[in-house]
C-alpha positions as YAML, in Angstrom:
chain: A
units: angstrom
residues:
- id: 1
  name: UNK
  ca: [0.21, -0.08, 0.09]
- id: 2
  name: UNK
  ca: [1.25, 3.45, -0.74]
- id: 3
  name: UNK
  ca: [1.06, 4.19, 3.48]
- id: 4
  name: UNK
  ca: [3.97, 1.55, 3.43]
- id: 5
  name: UNK
  ca: [6.22, 4.71, 2.71]
- id: 6
  name: UNK
  ca: [5.90, 7.93, 4.32]
- id: 7
  name: UNK
  ca: [6.71, 10.88, 1.38]
- id: 8
  name: UNK
  ca: [6.39, 14.51, 0.46]
- id: 9
  name: UNK
  ca: [4.59, 14.48, -2.83]
- id: 10
  name: UNK
  ca: [4.58, 18.21, -5.24]
- id: 11
  name: UNK
  ca: [1.81, 16.77, -6.93]
- id: 12
  name: UNK
  ca: [0.75, 18.81, -10.64]
- id: 13
  name: UNK
  ca: [1.65, 17.60, -14.17]
- id: 14
  name: UNK
  ca: [5.19, 18.52, -14.20]
- id: 15
  name: UNK
  ca: [7.58, 15.68, -14.94]
- id: 16
  name: UNK
  ca: [8.38, 13.99, -11.42]
- id: 17
  name: UNK
  ca: [12.18, 13.46, -9.84]
- id: 18
  name: UNK
  ca: [12.22, 10.62, -7.05]
- id: 19
  name: UNK
  ca: [14.29, 11.22, -4.43]
- id: 20
  name: UNK
  ca: [15.91, 8.74, -2.19]
- id: 21
  name: UNK
  ca: [17.87, 9.81, 0.54]
- id: 22
  name: UNK
  ca: [21.13, 8.24, 2.28]
- id: 23
  name: UNK
  ca: [21.50, 6.34, 5.46]
- id: 24
  name: UNK
  ca: [20.05, 7.89, 8.93]
- id: 25
  name: UNK
  ca: [18.82, 10.20, 6.42]
- id: 26
  name: UNK
  ca: [15.06, 11.11, 5.66]
- id: 27
  name: UNK
  ca: [12.93, 12.91, 2.97]
- id: 28
  name: UNK
  ca: [13.73, 16.58, 4.39]
- id: 29
  name: UNK
  ca: [17.51, 16.06, 3.30]
- id: 30
  name: UNK
  ca: [16.55, 16.99, 0.18]
- id: 31
  name: UNK
  ca: [14.47, 20.19, 0.76]
- id: 32
  name: UNK
  ca: [16.78, 22.32, -0.42]
- id: 33
  name: UNK
  ca: [17.50, 20.08, -3.85]
- id: 34
  name: UNK
  ca: [13.30, 20.59, -4.29]
- id: 35
  name: UNK
  ca: [13.08, 24.09, -3.65]
- id: 36
  name: UNK
  ca: [15.72, 24.51, -6.32]
- id: 37
  name: UNK
  ca: [14.44, 21.77, -8.66]
- id: 38
  name: UNK
  ca: [10.53, 23.19, -8.47]
- id: 39
  name: UNK
  ca: [9.95, 25.54, -10.83]
- id: 40
  name: UNK
  ca: [10.71, 22.70, -13.71]
- id: 41
  name: UNK
  ca: [10.36, 19.73, -12.30]
- id: 42
  name: UNK
  ca: [7.75, 17.87, -9.64]
- id: 43
  name: UNK
  ca: [9.68, 16.26, -7.00]
- id: 44
  name: UNK
  ca: [8.61, 13.21, -4.48]
- id: 45
  name: UNK
  ca: [10.66, 12.73, -1.77]
- id: 46
  name: UNK
  ca: [10.20, 9.22, 0.30]
- id: 47
  name: UNK
  ca: [11.28, 8.02, 3.55]
- id: 48
  name: UNK
  ca: [13.44, 4.72, 3.07]
- id: 49
  name: UNK
  ca: [12.09, 1.91, 5.19]
- id: 50
  name: UNK
  ca: [13.69, 2.26, 9.11]
- id: 51
  name: UNK
  ca: [14.26, 5.90, 8.20]
- id: 52
  name: UNK
  ca: [12.26, 9.17, 9.11]
- id: 53
  name: UNK
  ca: [8.39, 7.80, 9.39]
- id: 54
  name: UNK
  ca: [8.74, 4.48, 7.22]
- id: 55
  name: UNK
  ca: [8.11, 1.62, 8.64]
- id: 56
  name: UNK
  ca: [10.55, -1.86, 8.27]
- id: 57
  name: UNK
  ca: [8.76, -4.65, 7.11]
- id: 58
  name: UNK
  ca: [9.54, -8.05, 8.86]
- id: 59
  name: UNK
  ca: [11.97, -10.07, 6.96]
- id: 60
  name: UNK
  ca: [12.63, -6.85, 4.80]
- id: 61
  name: UNK
  ca: [16.19, -7.19, 2.94]
- id: 62
  name: UNK
  ca: [17.61, -5.77, -0.37]
- id: 63
  name: UNK
  ca: [15.38, -7.63, -2.76]
- id: 64
  name: UNK
  ca: [12.13, -7.11, -0.57]
- id: 65
  name: UNK
  ca: [13.00, -3.80, -0.49]
- id: 66
  name: UNK
  ca: [13.12, -3.36, -3.81]
- id: 67
  name: UNK
  ca: [9.73, -5.06, -4.87]
- id: 68
  name: UNK
  ca: [8.04, -2.22, -2.13]
- id: 69
  name: UNK
  ca: [9.71, 0.43, -4.26]
- id: 70
  name: UNK
  ca: [8.49, -0.87, -7.19]
- id: 71
  name: UNK
  ca: [5.21, -1.33, -5.97]
- id: 72
  name: UNK
  ca: [5.14, 2.35, -4.42]
- id: 73
  name: UNK
  ca: [5.73, 3.42, -7.81]
- id: 74
  name: UNK
  ca: [2.91, 1.77, -9.65]
- id: 75
  name: UNK
  ca: [0.57, 2.55, -7.39]
- id: 76
  name: UNK
  ca: [1.38, 6.34, -6.95]
- id: 77
  name: UNK
  ca: [1.43, 6.59, -10.99]
- id: 78
  name: UNK
  ca: [5.00, 7.32, -11.25]
- id: 79
  name: UNK
  ca: [5.89, 5.32, -13.91]
- id: 80
  name: UNK
  ca: [9.02, 7.07, -16.08]
- id: 81
  name: UNK
  ca: [9.94, 9.30, -13.43]
- id: 82
  name: UNK
  ca: [13.75, 9.96, -13.03]
- id: 83
  name: UNK
  ca: [15.10, 8.49, -9.83]
- id: 84
  name: UNK
  ca: [17.79, 10.21, -8.05]
- id: 85
  name: UNK
  ca: [19.29, 8.26, -4.56]
- id: 86
  name: UNK
  ca: [22.46, 9.19, -2.63]
- id: 87
  name: UNK
  ca: [24.61, 6.75, -1.08]
- id: 88
  name: UNK
  ca: [22.39, 3.85, 0.36]
- id: 89
  name: UNK
  ca: [19.47, 5.34, -1.35]
- id: 90
  name: UNK
  ca: [21.52, 5.17, -4.67]
- id: 91
  name: UNK
  ca: [22.38, 1.67, -4.02]
- id: 92
  name: UNK
  ca: [18.37, 1.05, -3.80]
- id: 93
  name: UNK
  ca: [17.77, 3.21, -6.85]
- id: 94
  name: UNK
  ca: [20.23, 1.23, -8.74]
- id: 95
  name: UNK
  ca: [18.88, -2.34, -7.98]
- id: 96
  name: UNK
  ca: [15.23, -1.07, -8.89]
- id: 97
  name: UNK
  ca: [16.67, 0.52, -12.14]
- id: 98
  name: UNK
  ca: [18.22, -2.65, -13.08]
- id: 99
  name: UNK
  ca: [15.01, -4.42, -11.63]
- id: 100
  name: UNK
  ca: [12.57, -2.90, -13.82]
- id: 101
  name: UNK
  ca: [14.01, -0.13, -15.85]
- id: 102
  name: UNK
  ca: [10.84, -0.31, -18.10]
- id: 103
  name: UNK
  ca: [9.51, 2.34, -15.45]
- id: 104
  name: UNK
  ca: [11.80, 4.80, -15.30]
- id: 105
  name: UNK
  ca: [12.61, 7.88, -17.36]
- id: 106
  name: UNK
  ca: [16.71, 8.19, -16.25]
- id: 107
  name: UNK
  ca: [18.42, 7.23, -13.33]
- id: 108
  name: UNK
  ca: [21.02, 9.64, -11.06]
- id: 109
  name: UNK
  ca: [23.28, 8.14, -8.53]
- id: 110
  name: UNK
  ca: [25.47, 10.13, -5.89]
- id: 111
  name: UNK
  ca: [28.30, 8.15, -4.62]
- id: 112
  name: UNK
  ca: [26.90, 4.64, -4.93]
- id: 113
  name: UNK
  ca: [28.44, 1.53, -4.80]
- id: 114
  name: UNK
  ca: [27.29, -1.49, -7.12]
- id: 115
  name: UNK
  ca: [28.15, -3.79, -4.42]
- id: 116
  name: UNK
  ca: [31.23, -5.80, -3.10]
- id: 117
  name: UNK
  ca: [33.52, -8.19, -4.99]
- id: 118
  name: UNK
  ca: [34.67, -10.77, -2.97]
- id: 119
  name: UNK
  ca: [33.49, -12.72, 0.09]
- id: 120
  name: UNK
  ca: [36.00, -11.27, 2.32]
- id: 121
  name: UNK
  ca: [35.26, -7.75, 1.60]
- id: 122
  name: UNK
  ca: [31.72, -8.88, 2.11]
- id: 123
  name: UNK
  ca: [32.42, -10.70, 5.74]
- id: 124
  name: UNK
  ca: [34.47, -7.62, 6.70]
- id: 125
  name: UNK
  ca: [31.42, -5.06, 5.80]
- id: 126
  name: UNK
  ca: [28.95, -7.16, 7.38]
- id: 127
  name: UNK
  ca: [31.40, -7.37, 10.73]
- id: 128
  name: UNK
  ca: [31.52, -3.05, 10.10]
- id: 129
  name: UNK
  ca: [27.41, -2.94, 10.35]
- id: 130
  name: UNK
  ca: [27.08, -4.78, 12.92]
- id: 131
  name: UNK
  ca: [29.65, -3.18, 15.07]
- id: 132
  name: UNK
  ca: [27.65, 0.44, 13.64]
- id: 133
  name: UNK
  ca: [24.25, -1.11, 14.48]
- id: 134
  name: UNK
  ca: [25.54, -2.05, 18.21]
- id: 135
  name: UNK
  ca: [27.65, 1.85, 19.11]
- id: 136
  name: UNK
  ca: [24.53, 3.61, 17.80]
- id: 137
  name: UNK
  ca: [21.52, 1.70, 19.65]
- id: 138
  name: UNK
  ca: [23.71, 1.72, 22.81]
- id: 139
  name: UNK
  ca: [24.79, 5.07, 22.72]
- id: 140
  name: UNK
  ca: [22.98, 7.24, 19.80]
- id: 141
  name: UNK
  ca: [24.85, 10.84, 20.61]
- id: 142
  name: UNK
  ca: [28.75, 9.30, 20.82]
- id: 143
  name: UNK
  ca: [28.22, 7.25, 17.48]
- id: 144
  name: UNK
  ca: [26.74, 10.65, 15.53]
- id: 145
  name: UNK
  ca: [29.65, 12.31, 17.00]
- id: 146
  name: UNK
  ca: [32.23, 9.67, 15.59]
- id: 147
  name: UNK
  ca: [30.53, 9.32, 12.46]
- id: 148
  name: UNK
  ca: [30.40, 13.23, 11.83]
- id: 149
  name: UNK
  ca: [34.26, 13.13, 12.25]
- id: 150
  name: UNK
  ca: [34.60, 10.57, 9.70]
- id: 151
  name: UNK
  ca: [36.97, 11.14, 6.98]
- id: 152
  name: UNK
  ca: [33.88, 10.99, 4.12]
- id: 153
  name: UNK
  ca: [31.50, 13.62, 6.26]
- id: 154
  name: UNK
  ca: [33.82, 15.77, 8.61]
- id: 155
  name: UNK
  ca: [33.55, 18.99, 5.85]
- id: 156
  name: UNK
  ca: [30.03, 19.12, 5.74]
- id: 157
  name: UNK
  ca: [29.35, 21.36, 9.06]
- id: 158
  name: UNK
  ca: [31.68, 23.78, 7.58]
- id: 159
  name: UNK
  ca: [30.57, 24.25, 4.23]
- id: 160
  name: UNK
  ca: [26.76, 24.50, 5.00]
- id: 161
  name: UNK
  ca: [26.44, 24.55, 8.87]
- id: 162
  name: UNK
  ca: [22.34, 25.17, 8.41]
- id: 163
  name: UNK
  ca: [21.77, 22.11, 6.80]
- id: 164
  name: UNK
  ca: [24.16, 20.15, 8.84]
- id: 165
  name: UNK
  ca: [22.24, 21.36, 12.30]
- id: 166
  name: UNK
  ca: [18.89, 20.71, 10.50]
- id: 167
  name: UNK
  ca: [20.35, 17.14, 9.54]
- id: 168
  name: UNK
  ca: [22.21, 16.42, 13.15]
- id: 169
  name: UNK
  ca: [18.67, 18.00, 15.26]
- id: 170
  name: UNK
  ca: [16.68, 15.39, 13.21]
- id: 171
  name: UNK
  ca: [19.21, 12.50, 13.92]
- id: 172
  name: UNK
  ca: [19.02, 13.08, 17.28]
- id: 173
  name: UNK
  ca: [15.19, 12.58, 17.34]
- id: 174
  name: UNK
  ca: [15.01, 9.37, 15.52]
- id: 175
  name: UNK
  ca: [14.97, 5.95, 17.06]
- id: 176
  name: UNK
  ca: [18.72, 4.43, 16.00]
- id: 177
  name: UNK
  ca: [16.76, 1.15, 16.04]
- id: 178
  name: UNK
  ca: [15.74, 1.58, 12.74]
- id: 179
  name: UNK
  ca: [19.20, 2.19, 11.03]
- id: 180
  name: UNK
  ca: [19.90, -0.90, 12.82]
- id: 181
  name: UNK
  ca: [17.71, -2.70, 11.37]
- id: 182
  name: UNK
  ca: [18.09, -1.36, 7.89]
- id: 183
  name: UNK
  ca: [21.47, -2.02, 7.97]
- id: 184
  name: UNK
  ca: [20.36, -5.66, 8.29]
- id: 185
  name: UNK
  ca: [18.11, -5.62, 5.86]
- id: 186
  name: UNK
  ca: [19.92, -3.63, 2.86]
- id: 187
  name: UNK
  ca: [23.07, -2.25, 4.35]
- id: 188
  name: UNK
  ca: [26.76, -2.70, 1.90]
- id: 189
  name: UNK
  ca: [27.10, -5.91, 3.26]
- id: 190
  name: UNK
  ca: [23.83, -7.58, 2.48]
- id: 191
  name: UNK
  ca: [23.72, -5.92, -1.03]
- id: 192
  name: UNK
  ca: [24.21, -8.31, -3.80]
- id: 193
  name: UNK
  ca: [26.96, -7.81, -6.26]
- id: 194
  name: UNK
  ca: [25.51, -5.62, -9.13]
- id: 195
  name: UNK
  ca: [28.56, -4.80, -11.47]
- id: 196
  name: UNK
  ca: [27.84, -7.64, -13.82]
- id: 197
  name: UNK
  ca: [24.37, -6.29, -14.49]
- id: 198
  name: UNK
  ca: [25.49, -2.76, -15.44]
- id: 199
  name: UNK
  ca: [26.14, -3.47, -18.97]
- id: 200
  name: UNK
  ca: [22.47, -4.16, -19.53]
- id: 201
  name: UNK
  ca: [20.60, -1.18, -18.27]
- id: 202
  name: UNK
  ca: [19.28, 0.31, -21.20]
- id: 203
  name: UNK
  ca: [18.89, 3.92, -19.07]
- id: 204
  name: UNK
  ca: [20.22, 7.47, -18.89]
- id: 205
  name: UNK
  ca: [22.39, 7.56, -15.96]
- id: 206
  name: UNK
  ca: [24.25, 10.37, -14.46]
- id: 207
  name: UNK
  ca: [27.13, 9.61, -11.68]
- id: 208
  name: UNK
  ca: [27.68, 12.33, -9.38]
- id: 209
  name: UNK
  ca: [30.68, 12.25, -7.07]
- id: 210
  name: UNK
  ca: [32.41, 15.12, -4.90]
- id: 211
  name: UNK
  ca: [35.77, 15.22, -6.25]
- id: 212
  name: UNK
  ca: [37.60, 14.84, -2.64]
- id: 213
  name: UNK
  ca: [35.66, 11.34, -2.46]
- id: 214
  name: UNK
  ca: [38.50, 9.54, -4.45]
- id: 215
  name: UNK
  ca: [37.03, 6.36, -3.38]
- id: 216
  name: UNK
  ca: [33.70, 6.80, -5.18]
- id: 217
  name: UNK
  ca: [35.11, 9.35, -7.89]
- id: 218
  name: UNK
  ca: [37.00, 5.98, -8.82]
- id: 219
  name: UNK
  ca: [33.76, 4.02, -8.55]
- id: 220
  name: UNK
  ca: [31.70, 6.23, -10.76]
- id: 221
  name: UNK
  ca: [34.27, 6.37, -13.52]
- id: 222
  name: UNK
  ca: [34.64, 2.82, -13.81]
- id: 223
  name: UNK
  ca: [30.77, 2.50, -13.77]
- id: 224
  name: UNK
  ca: [30.66, 4.70, -16.31]
- id: 225
  name: UNK
  ca: [32.61, 2.48, -18.46]
- id: 226
  name: UNK
  ca: [30.25, 0.00, -17.96]
- id: 227
  name: UNK
  ca: [27.02, 1.65, -18.21]
- id: 228
  name: UNK
  ca: [25.81, 2.06, -21.54]
- id: 229
  name: UNK
  ca: [24.26, 5.23, -21.19]
- id: 230
  name: UNK
  ca: [26.57, 6.66, -18.28]
- id: 231
  name: UNK
  ca: [28.23, 9.92, -17.78]
- id: 232
  name: UNK
  ca: [29.57, 11.18, -14.98]
- id: 233
  name: UNK
  ca: [30.21, 14.44, -13.24]
- id: 234
  name: UNK
  ca: [32.49, 15.83, -10.31]
- id: 235
  name: UNK
  ca: [31.29, 18.19, -7.88]
- id: 236
  name: UNK
  ca: [34.42, 20.27, -6.95]
- id: 237
  name: UNK
  ca: [35.24, 20.78, -3.31]
- id: 238
  name: UNK
  ca: [32.86, 17.99, -2.15]
- id: 239
  name: UNK
  ca: [32.94, 15.12, -0.56]
- id: 240
  name: UNK
  ca: [30.63, 11.94, -0.17]
- id: 241
  name: UNK
  ca: [27.70, 14.45, 0.36]
- id: 242
  name: UNK
  ca: [27.80, 16.81, -2.78]
- id: 243
  name: UNK
  ca: [24.07, 17.62, -2.69]
- id: 244
  name: UNK
  ca: [24.41, 18.98, 0.78]
- id: 245
  name: UNK
  ca: [28.28, 20.35, 0.66]
- id: 246
  name: UNK
  ca: [27.60, 22.00, -2.68]
- id: 247
  name: UNK
  ca: [23.80, 22.80, -3.28]
- id: 248
  name: UNK
  ca: [24.27, 25.24, -6.06]
- id: 249
  name: UNK
  ca: [26.64, 23.09, -8.06]
- id: 250
  name: UNK
  ca: [24.80, 19.73, -7.26]
- id: 251
  name: UNK
  ca: [21.82, 21.20, -8.50]
- id: 252
  name: UNK
  ca: [23.06, 22.85, -11.78]
- id: 253
  name: UNK
  ca: [24.71, 19.44, -12.64]
- id: 254
  name: UNK
  ca: [20.96, 17.49, -12.04]
- id: 255
  name: UNK
  ca: [19.26, 20.30, -13.75]
- id: 256
  name: UNK
  ca: [21.41, 20.22, -17.02]
- id: 257
  name: UNK
  ca: [21.07, 15.93, -17.07]
- id: 258
  name: UNK
  ca: [17.55, 16.54, -16.39]
- id: 259
  name: UNK
  ca: [17.31, 18.86, -19.34]
- id: 260
  name: UNK
  ca: [19.04, 16.88, -21.92]
- id: 261
  name: UNK
  ca: [16.89, 13.52, -21.14]
- id: 262
  name: UNK
  ca: [13.97, 15.07, -20.45]
- id: 263
  name: UNK
  ca: [13.94, 16.32, -24.37]
- id: 264
  name: UNK
  ca: [13.98, 12.69, -24.88]
- id: 265
  name: UNK
  ca: [11.51, 11.27, -23.26]
...
C-alpha cells in the first residue's frame, strides 16, 4: 500500500523526480534540492524503510525493499519518473533500475557502490555494519559524533552549517533501532553484487561524486565505462554528500542532465 512509505509529493503535471536519501537520512534531507528543482520539475521524496516515518517490514532485505519500491512507484502513478538516489538510497535506486528499467525515464546516482566483489570484503563489511548497529543503539550521541568526524563527512558542517545542524537535529530525534535494522536488511554488506549487470542497463544514467571523495569518484569512473548510457559529473570542493556540501553546483549538474534526457523522452 502507498501508506507503507511516508513521502512528500509536489503534485501537478510536471515530470517527476523521485528522491531517495542516504543512511540515517530522511526525505527532509532533500528540501533544498527540491526547492531548487521545483520551478521545472515535480519532486517526490520518500523516507526509506527504517528511516523517518517509514516502517521496516519484518523479513525485509535488499530484494524485498526493491519489490516494495517498485510497487509504490506503480501504485503512485510515477512510471517514467527520473530516479535520484544518494549512497544507500542510490544503491536501492540502482537495484530498482536494474529490476524494472521500464518504469524509469533516467537514473541519477550520487556516491553509489554497485556492491562488494569478494567474500572477504562482504564479511568485513557485515562485521563493520554490525558494530555500527551495536554502537548506535548503545549510545546514539557518541556514535553520531564519531560518524561526523569521519573522513567522508567531516567537512559538511563547515561548508553548509545550516543543513548540517538540521540533519543532526533530525538524527538526534530518530530511534536508532530503525537504522540498525535497515543495515541488516539492505546495508552494503547484504546487497547483491550488481557490477555484472551494469552493461545491460538501458537507461541514461548520471553518476555524481565529490572530487574529494576519491573512492567514489574512482567508482563512478568505472561505472561510467560499463553503463551504455552512463555519464559522470564531479562536483568540486565536495566530498561524499555533494548535494549538501555544494548544493548549487549539485543542482546545476542535475538540472543539466534532466533537461538533456527530458527532451529525449
